[in-house]
TORFI-677731 format. One record per atom (N, C-alpha, C): chain; atom name; z, x, y. Coordinates in steps of 0.1 Angstrom, whole numbers, m for minus. Layout:
N
+----+----+-------+-------+-------+
: ch : at :    up :  east : north :
+----+----+-------+-------+-------+
:  A : CA :     Z :     X :     Y :
...
+----+----+-------+-------+-------+
//
This chain:
174
+----+----+-------+-------+-------+
: ch : at :    up :  east : north :
+----+----+-------+-------+-------+
:  A :  N :     0 :    12 :   m10 :
:  A : CA :     3 :    m1 :    m4 :
:  A :  C :    m2 :    12 :    14 :
:  A :  N :    m4 :     3 :    23 :
:  A : CA :    m9 :    13 :    32 :
:  A :  C :    m1 :    13 :    47 :
:  A :  N :     0 :    19 :    56 :
:  A : CA :    11 :    19 :    64 :
:  A :  C :     6 :     5 :    74 :
:  A :  N :    m5 :    m2 :    74 :
:  A : CA :    m9 :   m10 :    81 :
:  A :  C :    m8 :   m26 :    76 :
:  A :  N :    m8 :   m25 :    61 :
:  A : CA :    m7 :   m33 :    57 :
:  A :  C :     5 :   m46 :    61 :
:  A :  N :     8 :   m55 :    60 :
:  A : CA :    17 :   m62 :    67 :
:  A :  C :    32 :   m65 :    55 :
:  A :  N :    41 :   m65 :    64 :
:  A : CA :    55 :   m64 :    51 :
:  A :  C :    55 :   m75 :    46 :
:  A :  N :    43 :   m89 :    50 :
:  A : CA :    45 :  m103 :    37 :
:  A :  C :    43 :   m98 :    24 :
:  A :  N :    32 :   m86 :    26 :
:  A : CA :    19 :   m84 :    15 :
:  A :  C :    30 :   m76 :     2 :
:  A :  N :    43 :   m70 :     8 :
:  A : CA :    54 :   m64 :     2 :
:  A :  C :    67 :   m73 :    m6 :
:  A :  N :    69 :   m80 :     1 :
:  A : CA :    79 :   m92 :     3 :
:  A :  C :    73 :  m102 :   m10 :
:  A :  N :    84 :  m103 :   m21 :
:  A : CA :    82 :  m118 :   m28 :
:  A :  C :    83 :  m128 :   m20 :
:  A :  N :    75 :  m137 :   m22 :
:  A : CA :    74 :  m149 :   m20 :
:  A :  C :    90 :  m156 :   m18 :
:  A :  N :    96 :  m162 :   m23 :
:  A : CA :   108 :  m160 :   m28 :
:  A :  C :   120 :  m157 :   m19 :
:  A :  N :   114 :  m149 :   m10 :
:  A : CA :   120 :  m143 :    m7 :
:  A :  C :   119 :  m136 :    10 :
:  A :  N :   105 :  m147 :    16 :
:  A : CA :   102 :  m146 :    28 :
:  A :  C :   113 :  m157 :    36 :
:  A :  N :   113 :  m155 :    49 :
:  A : CA :   121 :  m166 :    56 :
:  A :  C :   113 :  m177 :    58 :
:  A :  N :   121 :  m187 :    60 :
:  A : CA :   110 :  m203 :    60 :
:  A :  C :   108 :  m202 :    74 :
:  A :  N :    98 :  m209 :    74 :
:  A : CA :    88 :  m211 :    88 :
:  A :  C :    91 :  m225 :    89 :
:  A :  N :    92 :  m225 :    99 :
:  A : CA :    90 :  m244 :   108 :
:  A :  C :    72 :  m251 :   103 :
:  A :  N :    75 :  m258 :    98 :
:  A : CA :    56 :  m264 :    94 :
:  A :  C :    53 :  m278 :   101 :
:  A :  N :    43 :  m276 :   108 :
:  A : CA :    39 :  m283 :   110 :
:  A :  C :    34 :  m295 :   106 :
:  A :  N :    38 :  m307 :   108 :
:  A : CA :    40 :  m319 :   100 :
:  A :  C :    20 :  m321 :    95 :
:  A :  N :    14 :  m315 :    92 :
:  A : CA :     2 :  m317 :    90 :
:  A :  C :     2 :  m319 :    75 :
:  A :  N :    m8 :  m330 :    67 :
:  A : CA :   m12 :  m331 :    55 :
:  A :  C :   m22 :  m329 :    51 :
:  A :  N :   m30 :  m317 :    46 :
:  A : CA :   m47 :  m320 :    46 :
:  A :  C :   m51 :  m324 :    31 :
:  A :  N :   m61 :  m335 :    31 :
:  A : CA :   m67 :  m340 :    22 :
:  A :  C :   m78 :  m335 :    18 :
:  A :  N :   m77 :  m330 :     9 :
:  A : CA :   m95 :  m324 :     1 :
:  A :  C :  m102 :  m331 :    m6 :
:  A :  N :  m114 :  m339 :    m4 :
:  A : CA :  m115 :  m349 :   m12 :
:  A :  C :  m131 :  m345 :   m20 :
:  A :  N :  m128 :  m340 :   m33 :
:  A : CA :  m143 :  m332 :   m38 :
:  A :  C :  m144 :  m319 :   m28 :
:  A :  N :  m144 :  m312 :   m23 :
:  A : CA :  m147 :  m301 :   m23 :
:  A :  C :  m154 :  m291 :   m34 :
:  A :  N :  m170 :  m285 :   m31 :
:  A : CA :  m174 :  m284 :   m42 :
:  A :  C :  m170 :  m268 :   m40 :
:  A :  N :  m170 :  m260 :   m30 :
:  A : CA :  m168 :  m246 :   m30 :
:  A :  C :  m154 :  m243 :   m32 :
:  A :  N :  m153 :  m233 :   m40 :
:  A : CA :  m138 :  m226 :   m34 :
:  A :  C :  m138 :  m215 :   m29 :
:  A :  N :  m148 :  m211 :   m22 :
:  A : CA :  m149 :  m205 :   m11 :
:  A :  C :  m141 :  m211 :     6 :
:  A :  N :  m146 :  m222 :     0 :
:  A : CA :  m141 :  m234 :    16 :
:  A :  C :  m124 :  m232 :    11 :
:  A :  N :  m126 :  m238 :     0 :
:  A : CA :  m110 :  m242 :    m1 :
:  A :  C :  m101 :  m231 :     0 :
:  A :  N :  m106 :  m220 :    m1 :
:  A : CA :   m98 :  m207 :    m1 :
:  A :  C :   m98 :  m205 :    15 :
:  A :  N :  m107 :  m207 :    26 :
:  A : CA :  m108 :  m207 :    35 :
:  A :  C :   m96 :  m216 :    41 :
:  A :  N :  m100 :  m227 :    38 :
:  A : CA :   m89 :  m239 :    46 :
:  A :  C :   m73 :  m236 :    42 :
:  A :  N :   m72 :  m229 :    27 :
:  A : CA :   m57 :  m224 :    27 :
:  A :  C :   m52 :  m210 :    39 :
:  A :  N :   m61 :  m205 :    38 :
:  A : CA :   m60 :  m194 :    51 :
:  A :  C :   m55 :  m199 :    59 :
:  A :  N :   m68 :  m208 :    67 :
:  A : CA :   m62 :  m216 :    83 :
:  A :  C :   m53 :  m222 :    83 :
:  A :  N :   m48 :  m229 :    70 :
:  A : CA :   m32 :  m239 :    67 :
:  A :  C :   m25 :  m228 :    69 :
:  A :  N :   m26 :  m217 :    63 :
:  A : CA :   m14 :  m205 :    66 :
:  A :  C :    m9 :  m206 :    83 :
:  A :  N :   m23 :  m204 :    87 :
:  A : CA :   m21 :  m197 :   104 :
:  A :  C :   m16 :  m207 :   109 :
:  A :  N :   m23 :  m214 :   103 :
:  A : CA :   m15 :  m231 :   114 :
:  A :  C :     2 :  m239 :   107 :
:  A :  N :     3 :  m231 :   100 :
:  A : CA :    14 :  m235 :    93 :
:  A :  C :    17 :  m254 :    85 :
:  A :  N :     2 :  m254 :    80 :
:  A : CA :     4 :  m268 :    75 :
:  A :  C :    17 :  m268 :    65 :
:  A :  N :    22 :  m281 :    68 :
:  A : CA :    30 :  m287 :    57 :
:  A :  C :    28 :  m289 :    47 :
:  A :  N :    16 :  m291 :    39 :
:  A : CA :    10 :  m292 :    30 :
:  A :  C :    m6 :  m299 :    27 :
:  A :  N :   m12 :  m289 :    15 :
:  A : CA :   m27 :  m292 :    12 :
:  A :  C :   m24 :  m304 :    m3 :
:  A :  N :   m32 :  m312 :    m4 :
:  A : CA :   m35 :  m322 :   m12 :
:  A :  C :   m50 :  m319 :   m21 :
:  A :  N :   m47 :  m313 :   m32 :
:  A : CA :   m65 :  m311 :   m38 :
:  A :  C :   m65 :  m323 :   m45 :
:  A :  N :   m80 :  m325 :   m39 :
:  A : CA :   m84 :  m341 :   m51 :
:  A :  C :   m95 :  m337 :   m57 :
:  A :  N :   m96 :  m341 :   m72 :
:  A : CA :  m109 :  m344 :   m75 :
:  A :  C :  m113 :  m328 :   m78 :
:  A :  N :  m126 :  m328 :   m75 :
:  A : CA :  m133 :  m313 :   m78 :
:  A :  C :  m129 :  m303 :   m69 :
:  A :  N :  m121 :  m307 :   m61 :
:  A : CA :  m115 :  m296 :   m56 :
:  A :  C :  m110 :  m283 :   m62 :
:  A :  N :  m112 :  m270 :   m62 :
:  A : CA :  m106 :  m258 :   m70 :
:  A :  C :   m91 :  m260 :   m64 :
:  A :  N :   m85 :  m253 :   m78 :
:  A : CA :   m70 :  m250 :   m68 :
:  A :  C :   m64 :  m244 :   m78 :
:  A :  N :   m55 :  m237 :   m75 :
:  A : CA :   m52 :  m226 :   m86 :
:  A :  C :   m48 :  m224 :   m97 :
:  A :  N :   m51 :  m213 :  m107 :
:  A : CA :   m54 :  m205 :  m106 :
:  A :  C :   m71 :  m207 :  m105 :
:  A :  N :   m76 :  m196 :   m96 :
:  A : CA :   m94 :  m197 :   m92 :
:  A :  C :   m94 :  m188 :   m91 :
:  A :  N :  m109 :  m182 :   m97 :
:  A : CA :  m110 :  m166 :   m90 :
:  A :  C :  m116 :  m165 :   m77 :
:  A :  N :  m122 :  m175 :   m74 :
:  A : CA :  m130 :  m182 :   m57 :
:  A :  C :  m124 :  m182 :   m54 :
:  A :  N :  m115 :  m188 :   m59 :
:  A : CA :  m103 :  m194 :   m44 :
:  A :  C :   m97 :  m179 :   m41 :
:  A :  N :   m91 :  m174 :   m50 :
:  A : CA :   m84 :  m161 :   m48 :
:  A :  C :   m91 :  m152 :   m39 :
:  A :  N :  m103 :  m153 :   m41 :
:  A : CA :  m113 :  m145 :   m32 :
:  A :  C :  m115 :  m145 :   m18 :
:  A :  N :  m110 :  m158 :   m13 :
:  A : CA :  m111 :  m164 :     1 :
:  A :  C :   m99 :  m168 :     6 :
:  A :  N :   m85 :  m171 :    m1 :
:  A : CA :   m76 :  m177 :     3 :
:  A :  C :   m66 :  m163 :     3 :
:  A :  N :   m69 :  m153 :    m1 :
:  A : CA :   m68 :  m140 :     1 :
:  A :  C :   m52 :  m143 :    m1 :
:  A :  N :   m41 :  m150 :   m10 :
:  A : CA :   m29 :  m153 :   m13 :
:  A :  C :   m23 :  m165 :   m10 :
:  A :  N :   m27 :  m169 :     5 :
:  A : CA :   m28 :  m180 :     7 :
:  A :  C :   m15 :  m194 :     2 :
:  A :  N :   m25 :  m195 :    m8 :
:  A : CA :   m22 :  m205 :   m15 :
:  A :  C :    m4 :  m205 :   m22 :
:  A :  N :     1 :  m191 :   m21 :
:  A : CA :    14 :  m187 :   m30 :
:  A :  C :    23 :  m192 :    m8 :
:  A :  N :    18 :  m192 :    m1 :
:  A : CA :    26 :  m195 :    11 :
:  A :  C :    23 :  m210 :    17 :
:  A :  N :    12 :  m221 :    12 :
:  A : CA :    12 :  m232 :    16 :
:  A :  C :    14 :  m238 :     8 :
:  A :  N :    24 :  m249 :     8 :
:  A : CA :    27 :  m259 :    m2 :
:  A :  C :    15 :  m266 :    m6 :
:  A :  N :    14 :  m271 :   m22 :
:  A : CA :     1 :  m276 :   m24 :
:  A :  C :     1 :  m286 :   m35 :
:  A :  N :    m5 :  m293 :   m38 :
:  A : CA :    m7 :  m304 :   m51 :
:  A :  C :   m22 :  m306 :   m56 :
:  A :  N :   m22 :  m312 :   m66 :
:  A : CA :   m36 :  m313 :   m74 :
:  A :  C :   m36 :  m329 :   m75 :
:  A :  N :   m46 :  m336 :   m73 :
:  A : CA :   m43 :  m353 :   m76 :
:  A :  C :   m57 :  m354 :   m80 :
:  A :  N :   m60 :  m362 :   m94 :
:  A : CA :   m70 :  m359 :   m99 :
:  A :  C :   m80 :  m374 :   m89 :
:  A :  N :   m75 :  m382 :   m81 :
:  A : CA :   m79 :  m391 :   m76 :
:  A :  C :   m73 :  m392 :   m61 :
:  A :  N :   m81 :  m387 :   m50 :
:  A : CA :   m80 :  m388 :   m34 :
:  A :  C :   m70 :  m402 :   m32 :
:  A :  N :   m78 :  m412 :   m40 :
:  A : CA :   m68 :  m426 :   m32 :
:  A :  C :   m59 :  m422 :   m38 :
:  A :  N :   m50 :  m419 :   m48 :
:  A : CA :   m39 :  m415 :   m50 :
:  A :  C :   m30 :  m407 :   m44 :
:  A :  N :   m36 :  m396 :   m37 :
:  A : CA :   m26 :  m389 :   m25 :
:  A :  C :   m27 :  m396 :   m10 :
:  A :  N :   m36 :  m404 :   m12 :
:  A : CA :   m34 :  m415 :     1 :
:  A :  C :   m30 :  m425 :    m2 :
:  A :  N :   m26 :  m427 :   m10 :
:  A : CA :   m12 :  m439 :   m12 :
:  A :  C :    m1 :  m435 :   m14 :
:  A :  N :     3 :  m421 :   m17 :
:  A : CA :    18 :  m416 :   m18 :
:  A :  C :    18 :  m412 :    m1 :
:  A :  N :    10 :  m406 :    10 :
:  A : CA :    10 :  m407 :    21 :
:  A :  C :    14 :  m421 :    28 :
:  A :  N :     3 :  m429 :    23 :
:  A : CA :     9 :  m444 :    32 :
:  A :  C :    24 :  m445 :    26 :
:  A :  N :    26 :  m443 :    15 :
:  A : CA :    40 :  m451 :    13 :
:  A :  C :    52 :  m441 :    18 :
:  A :  N :    48 :  m427 :    25 :
:  A : CA :    59 :  m421 :    33 :
:  A :  C :    57 :  m424 :    47 :
:  A :  N :    45 :  m434 :    50 :
:  A : CA :    42 :  m432 :    65 :
:  A :  C :    36 :  m429 :    73 :
:  A :  N :    28 :  m419 :    67 :
:  A : CA :    20 :  m411 :    71 :
:  A :  C :     6 :  m413 :    78 :
:  A :  N :     1 :  m412 :    88 :
:  A : CA :   m11 :  m418 :    88 :
:  A :  C :   m23 :  m411 :    85 :
:  A :  N :   m34 :  m417 :    79 :
:  A : CA :   m42 :  m409 :    70 :
:  A :  C :   m56 :  m410 :    79 :
:  A :  N :   m60 :  m398 :    82 :
:  A : CA :   m75 :  m397 :    96 :
:  A :  C :   m89 :  m390 :    88 :
:  A :  N :   m96 :  m393 :    87 :
:  A : CA :  m110 :  m393 :    77 :
:  A :  C :  m117 :  m380 :    89 :
:  A :  N :  m120 :  m371 :    87 :
:  A : CA :  m129 :  m366 :    97 :
:  A :  C :  m146 :  m366 :    88 :
:  A :  N :  m150 :  m377 :    96 :
:  A : CA :  m164 :  m381 :    92 :
:  A :  C :  m175 :  m387 :   104 :
:  A :  N :  m185 :  m383 :   105 :
:  A : CA :  m192 :  m390 :   113 :
:  A :  C :  m199 :  m404 :   106 :
:  A :  N :  m193 :  m414 :   116 :
:  A : CA :  m192 :  m431 :   113 :
:  A :  C :  m195 :  m434 :   124 :
:  A :  N :  m201 :  m446 :   125 :
:  A : CA :  m204 :  m458 :   133 :
:  A :  C :  m192 :  m459 :   146 :
:  A :  N :  m180 :  m461 :   134 :
:  A : CA :  m167 :  m463 :   146 :
:  A :  C :  m161 :  m451 :   151 :
:  A :  N :  m163 :  m438 :   143 :
:  A : CA :  m152 :  m427 :   142 :
:  A :  C :  m152 :  m423 :   160 :
:  A :  N :  m138 :  m419 :   163 :
:  A : CA :  m134 :  m415 :   177 :
:  A :  C :  m136 :  m401 :   175 :
:  A :  N :  m140 :  m397 :   191 :
:  A : CA :  m145 :  m376 :   192 :
:  A :  C :  m128 :  m372 :   187 :
:  A :  N :  m128 :  m363 :   179 :
:  A : CA :  m115 :  m358 :   178 :
:  A :  C :  m106 :  m355 :   190 :
:  A :  N :  m116 :  m347 :   199 :
:  A : CA :  m108 :  m345 :   213 :
:  A :  C :  m101 :  m358 :   221 :
:  A :  N :  m108 :  m370 :   217 :
:  A : CA :  m101 :  m383 :   225 :
:  A :  C :   m92 :  m388 :   214 :
:  A :  N :   m87 :  m388 :   201 :
:  A : CA :   m81 :  m393 :   193 :
:  A :  C :   m64 :  m389 :   199 :
:  A :  N :   m58 :  m399 :   194 :
:  A : CA :   m42 :  m397 :   202 :
:  A :  C :   m38 :  m394 :   186 :
:  A :  N :   m35 :  m383 :   182 :
:  A : CA :   m28 :  m379 :   169 :
:  A :  C :   m14 :  m380 :   171 :
:  A :  N :   m12 :  m394 :   157 :
:  A : CA :     7 :  m390 :   158 :
:  A :  C :     9 :  m379 :   150 :
:  A :  N :    19 :  m380 :   150 :
:  A : CA :    32 :  m370 :   140 :
:  A :  C :    38 :  m375 :   131 :
:  A :  N :    43 :  m374 :   118 :
:  A : CA :    33 :  m365 :   109 :
:  A :  C :    15 :  m372 :   115 :
:  A :  N :     8 :  m365 :   101 :
:  A : CA :    m4 :  m366 :   101 :
:  A :  C :   m11 :  m361 :    88 :
:  A :  N :   m23 :  m372 :    82 :
:  A : CA :   m28 :  m370 :    71 :
:  A :  C :   m42 :  m366 :    73 :
:  A :  N :   m49 :  m357 :    74 :
:  A : CA :   m62 :  m353 :    77 :
:  A :  C :   m75 :  m351 :    65 :
:  A :  N :   m80 :  m358 :    66 :
:  A : CA :   m94 :  m361 :    52 :
:  A :  C :  m104 :  m354 :    52 :
:  A :  N :  m110 :  m348 :    46 :
:  A : CA :  m123 :  m337 :    46 :
:  A :  C :  m128 :  m341 :    34 :
:  A :  N :  m142 :  m341 :    35 :
:  A : CA :  m149 :  m347 :    25 :
:  A :  C :  m161 :  m338 :    18 :
:  A :  N :  m168 :  m341 :    11 :
:  A : CA :  m174 :  m333 :     1 :
:  A :  C :  m188 :  m327 :    12 :
:  A :  N :  m191 :  m312 :     7 :
:  A : CA :  m196 :  m305 :    19 :
:  A :  C :  m213 :  m316 :    18 :
:  A :  N :  m215 :  m320 :     8 :
:  A : CA :  m229 :  m324 :     9 :
:  A :  C :  m233 :  m339 :    12 :
:  A :  N :  m222 :  m348 :     8 :
:  A : CA :  m218 :  m363 :     6 :
:  A :  C :  m207 :  m370 :    15 :
:  A :  N :  m201 :  m358 :    18 :
:  A : CA :  m189 :  m364 :    29 :
:  A :  C :  m181 :  m371 :    21 :
:  A :  N :  m171 :  m381 :    25 :
:  A : CA :  m160 :  m385 :    23 :
:  A :  C :  m163 :  m398 :    12 :
:  A :  N :  m158 :  m397 :     2 :
:  A : CA :  m166 :  m412 :    m7 :
:  A :  C :  m159 :  m423 :     2 :
:  A :  N :  m167 :  m433 :     3 :
:  A : CA :  m163 :  m444 :     5 :
:  A :  C :  m150 :  m450 :     2 :
:  A :  N :  m149 :  m451 :   m12 :
:  A : CA :  m138 :  m459 :   m16 :
:  A :  C :  m123 :  m450 :    m3 :
:  A :  N :  m122 :  m436 :    m2 :
:  A : CA :  m116 :  m428 :     3 :
:  A :  C :  m118 :  m437 :    18 :
:  A :  N :  m132 :  m437 :    25 :
:  A : CA :  m128 :  m439 :    35 :
:  A :  C :  m123 :  m452 :    40 :
:  A :  N :  m122 :  m460 :    33 :
:  A : CA :  m114 :  m472 :    33 :
:  A :  C :  m102 :  m477 :    34 :
:  A :  N :   m97 :  m464 :    24 :
:  A : CA :   m84 :  m459 :    22 :
:  A :  C :   m79 :  m453 :    35 :
:  A :  N :   m80 :  m450 :    47 :
:  A : CA :   m81 :  m443 :    59 :
:  A :  C :   m75 :  m450 :    68 :
:  A :  N :   m66 :  m448 :    78 :
:  A : CA :   m63 :  m456 :    89 :
:  A :  C :   m73 :  m459 :    99 :
:  A :  N :   m79 :  m441 :   101 :
:  A : CA :   m85 :  m438 :   115 :
:  A :  C :   m92 :  m429 :   106 :
:  A :  N :  m113 :  m428 :   115 :
:  A : CA :  m119 :  m418 :   117 :
:  A :  C :  m120 :  m416 :   130 :
:  A :  N :  m122 :  m398 :   127 :
:  A : CA :  m127 :  m391 :   140 :
:  A :  C :  m139 :  m381 :   138 :
:  A :  N :  m140 :  m374 :   148 :
:  A : CA :  m154 :  m371 :   143 :
:  A :  C :  m152 :  m357 :   155 :
:  A :  N :  m163 :  m346 :   149 :
:  A : CA :  m165 :  m333 :   160 :
:  A :  C :  m181 :  m338 :   166 :
:  A :  N :  m181 :  m341 :   182 :
:  A : CA :  m189 :  m340 :   185 :
:  A :  C :  m204 :  m330 :   180 :
:  A :  N :  m219 :  m336 :   178 :
:  A : CA :  m230 :  m325 :   170 :
:  A :  C :  m239 :  m326 :   183 :
:  A :  N :  m241 :  m315 :   184 :
:  A : CA :  m251 :  m314 :   196 :
:  A :  C :  m263 :  m309 :   196 :
:  A :  N :  m269 :  m307 :   181 :
:  A : CA :  m276 :  m300 :   173 :
:  A :  C :  m288 :  m307 :   166 :
:  A :  N :  m292 :  m306 :   156 :
:  A : CA :  m301 :  m312 :   150 :
:  A :  C :  m295 :  m317 :   138 :
:  A :  N :  m290 :  m309 :   133 :
:  A : CA :  m281 :  m312 :   118 :
:  A :  C :  m266 :  m320 :   120 :
:  A :  N :  m262 :  m327 :   116 :
:  A : CA :  m252 :  m340 :   120 :
:  A :  C :  m239 :  m336 :   111 :
:  A :  N :  m238 :  m320 :   112 :
:  A : CA :  m225 :  m316 :   101 :
:  A :  C :  m225 :  m305 :   102 :
:  A :  N :  m212 :  m297 :   100 :
:  A : CA :  m212 :  m283 :    97 :
:  A :  C :  m203 :  m280 :    85 :
:  A :  N :  m201 :  m265 :    85 :
:  A : CA :  m190 :  m264 :    72 :
:  A :  C :  m177 :  m268 :    73 :
:  A :  N :  m172 :  m270 :    61 :
:  A : CA :  m163 :  m280 :    62 :
:  A :  C :  m150 :  m270 :    66 :
:  A :  N :  m151 :  m259 :    61 :
:  A : CA :  m142 :  m249 :    65 :
:  A :  C :  m141 :  m249 :    79 :
:  A :  N :  m151 :  m248 :    81 :
:  A : CA :  m149 :  m247 :   102 :
:  A :  C :  m146 :  m257 :   107 :
:  A :  N :  m150 :  m272 :   101 :
:  A : CA :  m148 :  m279 :   109 :
:  A :  C :  m133 :  m283 :   106 :
:  A :  N :  m128 :  m282 :    93 :
:  A : CA :  m106 :  m279 :    92 :
:  A :  C :  m102 :  m272 :   109 :
:  A :  N :  m112 :  m258 :   108 :
:  A : CA :  m101 :  m251 :   120 :
:  A :  C :   m98 :  m258 :   132 :
:  A :  N :  m111 :  m265 :   133 :
:  A : CA :  m114 :  m270 :   147 :
:  A :  C :  m103 :  m280 :   150 :
:  A :  N :  m105 :  m293 :   141 :
:  A : CA :   m96 :  m301 :   138 :
:  A :  C :   m85 :  m296 :   140 :
:  A :  N :   m76 :  m287 :   133 :
:  A : CA :   m64 :  m286 :   132 :
:  A :  C :   m61 :  m282 :   146 :
:  A :  N :   m66 :  m271 :   147 :
:  A : CA :   m65 :  m264 :   163 :
:  A :  C :   m65 :  m272 :   172 :
:  A :  N :   m67 :  m283 :   172 :
:  A : CA :   m71 :  m292 :   183 :
:  A :  C :   m57 :  m302 :   178 :
:  A :  N :   m56 :  m307 :   169 :
:  A : CA :   m40 :  m313 :   168 :
:  A :  C :   m31 :  m307 :   171 :
:  A :  N :   m32 :  m294 :   166 :
:  A : CA :   m18 :  m284 :   170 :
:  A :  C :   m19 :  m282 :   185 :
:  A :  N :   m31 :  m288 :   198 :
:  A : CA :   m28 :  m284 :   209 :
:  A :  C :   m26 :  m296 :   214 :
:  A :  N :   m29 :  m306 :   209 :
:  A : CA :   m25 :  m314 :   212 :
:  A :  C :   m10 :  m321 :   216 :
:  A :  N :    m3 :  m319 :   202 :
:  A : CA :    10 :  m315 :   200 :
:  A :  C :    14 :  m304 :   210 :
:  A :  N :     7 :  m296 :   217 :
:  A : CA :    14 :  m285 :   223 :
:  A :  C :    20 :  m273 :   215 :
:  A :  N :    17 :  m273 :   200 :
:  A : CA :    24 :  m265 :   188 :
:  A :  C :    21 :  m250 :   195 :
:  A :  N :     9 :  m247 :   198 :
:  A : CA :     3 :  m234 :   199 :
:  A :  C :     1 :  m231 :   217 :
+----+----+-------+-------+-------+
//
């Protein structure tokens, strides 16, 4: 280990000091790319996310491709796996957590105009097909990132970073 390596890399996870987590639940609805899931883990660690809910075909530890981009962040961010996304959303509803889908729809509000509640669950969908219709119906609100180019989409891990940091900015957590 080099002198430049951060201290946490040499400290067992159970010996790290507790950090105050932001009350953000991330729900990943059938993400195809383990690399995107790994990137979302790293960004979730950076934003001190409370919990990641990996659903359906979304990669979950242990997974070689996930390890490549997460760089161990799944050891620091609490996570769980759900076979069905709607089961995860139902659990969140029972806890009184508002569920917000990030999807371009006729009724979605711009991410910068939405009044973000705390706590919140933010739902991201498949890189090609978006969020499943059943999952969208189970959400309480829908937001979109304004698009100014020809494509009406962006990489899901990039979208996650934009939305997470907008939520934290609005909460004055950054």
